[in-house]
N, C-alpha and C positions, 0 to 999 in steps of 0.2 A: 503493500498500499502507499503509494507517495504521498508528500506533504507539500503542499504550497504554501509558502511564504508573502503574504503581503506586505511590502513595504509601506514603510509609514506614510502617512497622508502629507504633503506640503501645500500648504494652501495658497501660498505666496512662490511659485516657480519663476524665474527669472531668465532671462537670455542678456547672456553676456558677450559681445564679439567687436571687434574693431571692422568687421565686414559688415556694410550697409544691406548686402545680399543674405545674412542669415535671420534680416528681420523681415516681416511680412509687413505690405503697404497695409495701414489702418483703415476700417472702415466702418468704426463707430459702434460696431457690433461686439469688440472684445471688451471684457471687463476692464481692462485698464486703458481704455479709450471710451467707453462709452460717456462718459461724462465732459470729453476735450472739445474747445472748438475745433474742430476739423477744418473749417473753411478758412479759418485766419493761420493755421497750423501747415496747411497742406504743402506750402511752398518749401517746407523744409524737409520734405520728404524724399526731394531728389537734388542732385548737386547742381551747384550754381555757379557756373565757371565765373561769372562776372562778380561774385560776393568776395568783397574784401574781408580783411580781418580787424577786429578790436584790440586795438593797442592802447596799453595803460600808459599813465604819466603820473610824477609829482614826485617819486620818492627815488633816491639811489639806490635802495634796496631791491627795486625791479629790474631784473634783466630780460631783456626780448631774445628768445630763442627761436631757431627754424623747426618744423613740425617735427623734423627727423629725430629730434633731440629731447624732446617731450616725452617725458617719462610712461611706462606704459603701466604702472599700477591702477590706474582709474580706467578701466574699459568701459567703452558706450555699453549702456542698457536699455535702450531704444532707438528706433530708428534715426531719428532728427539728430542726438547726440553721434552717431556713428558716420554719420552723411557730415556733420560739423568737422568731428575728428579727422576725418579724411581730407577736408578742405581746406582745413586751416593753414594759413601759412606762415604767421608767426605766433608762439606762444608767451605768454607773459610768464616770469618765474619770480616766486619770491623766498628767498632761502635766510631762514633764520638759524646762525651757528648754535651747536650744539652748547648749553651752559649759557646765552647769552639772553641778557635781562633788558628788553627795549621799555625804557619807561613810557614813551610818548608813542601814540597810535601811528602805524606807518598808513599814510592814505594816498589811495591810489585811484586816480580818475580814468574810468574806462569808457571810449569813446569811438565811433566809426562812422566813416567818412563816404561810406556807401547805401544804397537802398536796403542790401541784405549783406550782412556780416556774419562770418563765422568768430568763435572766440574759444580761446582755451588760458585759464588762469591756475598756475600751479604754485599751493604755499607748501613749503616744507620745514616742518619746525623741529629742529635737530635736539637731540636728547636733552632733559631737563633746562629747557629754554623757556623765556616768557615774553609774550608777544603779543597784542593788538593790531588786527589787520583790518582797515575800514575800506571796502570798495565801493566806488561810487559810479554807479552805471547811468550815464545818462543817454536815454532812448531817444533817439533821433529817425532811426531806420531799425528795420526787422534785425533781430540777432539770435542767434543759435549757435550752443556751444558746450562748455563745461567751466565750472569753478571747482578745482578738487585740492583737499588738503590732508597733509599725511602730519602726523604728530609721533615723533618719537619718544621711547621710553621717558617716562617722568616730566613731558613738556607740558605746559600751559598756553594755549593759542586760543584767542575770542577773536572770531573773524565777522564784522557786521556789515552786512551788504546791503548798500541802498539802491533802490528800482526808482530813478525818478524821471522827469522829463515829457514826451508827449503819451496822450491816453490813447493812441489809436496804434502804434506799432506791434508786432507780434515778437513774441519772448519765449523762447524754450531753452532751459536752462538744469543740465544736469550738474548735482552738487555732492559728488561723492565723498566721504570722511573716512580716513583710517586712524584708527585709535590704537596707539602702543600702549605698553605695560606701565599703568599707574598714570598715565597721560589725561590731561582734562581739556575738553573743547566745548568752547561754546558758540554756536552759531546763531545769528540774530539776521533775521530776514525783513526790509520793509519793503514792501510792495506797494508803490504809490506811482507807479505810471504803466503802462501799456495798455492793449486792447485785448488779443487773444495771448494771455501768460498762460504756459505752463513749466512750474517747477519741480525737478523731480529730485529731493532729498533722500541720501542715503547713507547709513553708518553701518561700519564694518570695525569689527575688534581685533586687532591684531594680539592680542596676549592678554592676560588677567588683569584685573583691576582699574581697567579704563572707565572713563564717565565722559558721558555726552550730553549736552543740554541742547536742544533745538528750541529757538522761540521764533515766531514772527506774529509780524502787524501787517496787517492789508486793507484796502479803502476799494471799494468799486462802485462807480456809478454808471448809467447809463451807456450802453456800447462797450461795455468793459466784461471779460471774463477771466477771472484770476483762479486758476488751478494750482493747489501746489498738494504734493504727494510725499509721503513720508515713510521711508522704509529702513527700520533699524532689525540689523540681525543680531542676536546674542548668540553667538558661537562659542566664547570664551567663558570659562567662570568667572564669577564675584564682578562683573559689571555693570554699570549703572546708566539707566538713559534716563532723560525728563524730557517730556517735549509739549509745549506750551503755545498755541496760535489763536490769535483774535483777529478778527475783523468786522469792517463795518460796511453795510451796504445800505449807500447814500440815495438813490434815486430809482424810480422804475426801471426794469429791465436790467438793473445792475445784476451781476450773477458771480456767485461763489463756488470752489467746489475743494473741499477739504479731506483728503484720504490717508488715513495713519493705519500703517501696518507695522506690528512687530513680533516678530518670529524667536522664540526662546528655543534653542536647539536642546538637544538630551544631555550633553555634556557640560551646559551653561547653567550649573548648580550656582546659589547664589546671587541670581541676578535679581536687580530691583528695578525697575520699569514702571514708568506711568505716562501717559498721554493725554492731554486735554485739547477742546477745539471748542471756542467760543465768538458764536456769530450775533450783531446786532442789528437789524433791521430796522433804518430810518427812514423807509417809504413803504408805501403799498407799492405791490407790483414787483418787488427783487427777491431774487432767490437766492438760499444758502443752502448746499449739499453737504452734510457731514457723516463720514462712515469711519470708523475708528474700528479695525479690528486686530485682534490679537489670540497666538496661537503658542500653546505651550506643548512641550514635547517633555517636559519633566514638571514636577512638583514640588522640588527642591530649590526653592526659590524663596525670597526674601520679600518682595512685592511686586504685583502684576495688576496694573488696572488701566482703565480708559475711560473716559468722559466725554460727552458733546452735549452742546444744547445751543439753540437758534431760537431767538424772541426778540421782543420791542423792549422799550423802557420800561425800568421797574417803577410799578405805579407807588409802590411805596418808599422807594427814594426818593420820587418826585415831591409825593407830597410832605415827605420830612423837609426835604428842602424849600419848599414853599411855605410849611409852616413856621419856618425861621426868617420869613421876608422876605424869599428870592422869587423874583419873577418866575414864570414857567421858562421862558425861553432860557435865562440865564443857569435855572436849576438842571434844563436838559443838556447845556454845555458843561457843566462841572460832573454830570454822570458819563459822558461819553469821555471827555478829559479821565476820568476816574477809570473807565472801562481799560484804556489804553494802558494809562499809568501802571498798573498792575503786571502787565506784560513787560512793559520798560523798566520797569525797576530790575529786572534781572541783568539788564545790562550795566558791567561794573565800572565804565567809563561816566563820569557824571555829565561832561561836554556832549558826546553823543547822545546819551540817552535824554538830555534837555533840547539836542537839537531834531532830534526825530520827532519828539513830541510838540514840539514847535511846528514842525512841518506838516505833520498830520491834523494839529489844529488850524493851522491855516485851509487846507484841504476841507476842513469839514466849515470853515466860515466860523471858526469859535475863537472868541477875542479873551485873551489870557486873564482869569480872573485877579492877575495882582496888578494889572494894567490901570492906570490913574485917567478916568473919563475924562477929570477934568485939565489934562495938560493939552 
């Protein structure tokens, strides 16, 4: 009598390849593409010979490298990232030496001069180094590519990515992170621009004791579709992941999608993982889809949880503020600022935390409660 062994179910299979032919062309019926704005992203499914490269500037820590010298660790995980990896002519490399401590953030401005541009940003943090990197992505045209970060053992790296500029360009970005032994990564994304936006963030642990924190703040108004996908794979024991994304949909027709996948492998004992997505609807006719997923292959963990919520203003908060004499509009402004202040408070750098809050407030038409109306 023969015995048939059924392999363990993996609810999150992933294809990784540098060859674009290994990926099928999305139709919208696939699980990983059913929420995506295909009409805006279809231009990234085939190579564009006229596409330029997104070039960074602003810091001597940045080095431009040809395509052939881009490290092979960050393998494309979907068709757009494979097309961009093959087509990008120059990559942007930021190397942080081992044991280096950079007290001031490294600020890189990413711009392109062509209607469609491919991008690759590679951040390498040496063992036991400490640094903050700020990537300011100014959208004036369509951008497709990868932002990759690799942390050596014991490294502490914070990467703040700010997507700003025009509200109509398409933007597809693969954001893989590789975390070494006892290393700590904080990745913050503020999506404040773009028309059809799809960001695919992934975390992989290279050894034990790694920590990864992903935080995001995004705004969407009429004509914008902001899709953010997070995949955290725990293959190493005693690692931690913490994910928090918040977004506000400002006007009718605004659309956001958040997909959060966490996969804890059998050998990843002692895992501590949590993910949360909150969406605030500021107008009738806006839509937010939130899909958290958690797959566990072991029960020997510290914690594993997820939560999501989509709703309008908290009536109790508004009532409380109005009962203290604040007009309704001012009360609404304070609630929205508080909504985003919670997630932005996780950014360790005070200047950039306040800068992002000011940018979000400006987009929302909110006047700072600290301002003096008589001035």
